[in-house]
Steps between C-alpha positions, in 0.01 A plus 500: 500500500429610145161603362423576137243752380377538144276785392375703207567873527458793262798506261633825646544344848859399575605230744726744684196709591315194630810391690527838675138474614551145626808612692300789649274238665796414726416131497641290781801290395486634143847473348464590132293467184587472135322461169553172318264535205315765300278473197326772301256381233550669162193355328209744524264200494644382833260582787798623705630737233619820669603309812820336616528177694756531778610199704717563801637318802502619860756353737434484875774402743572516869857478623381391846254218433313298242198681356165329465267502203232658720725798581592558138144455377386776737756735343406388148139597569624857547672481162186365330289775658744764373495360145121473495469858629692604187251302287771262385373159391681250721512158339 
């Protein structure tokens, strides 16, 4: 099961740092995550100037059975709580 997350973070935040924190959660059936899009506004008039949009995908997989959406959603709530605790704007 794949889940995508998109968020605004301060420009100095790197995906690798976020990924390490997600992995530290030790989510059940978490296999991997990777970034698939970033955007940093360059126009000072943009309300998100000084921030970077990072979109990444989390992959969950069990090698013993089929996962359910309910199981994965429970793990995703832990990810959302982590991101919000860092004051990242999840979109």
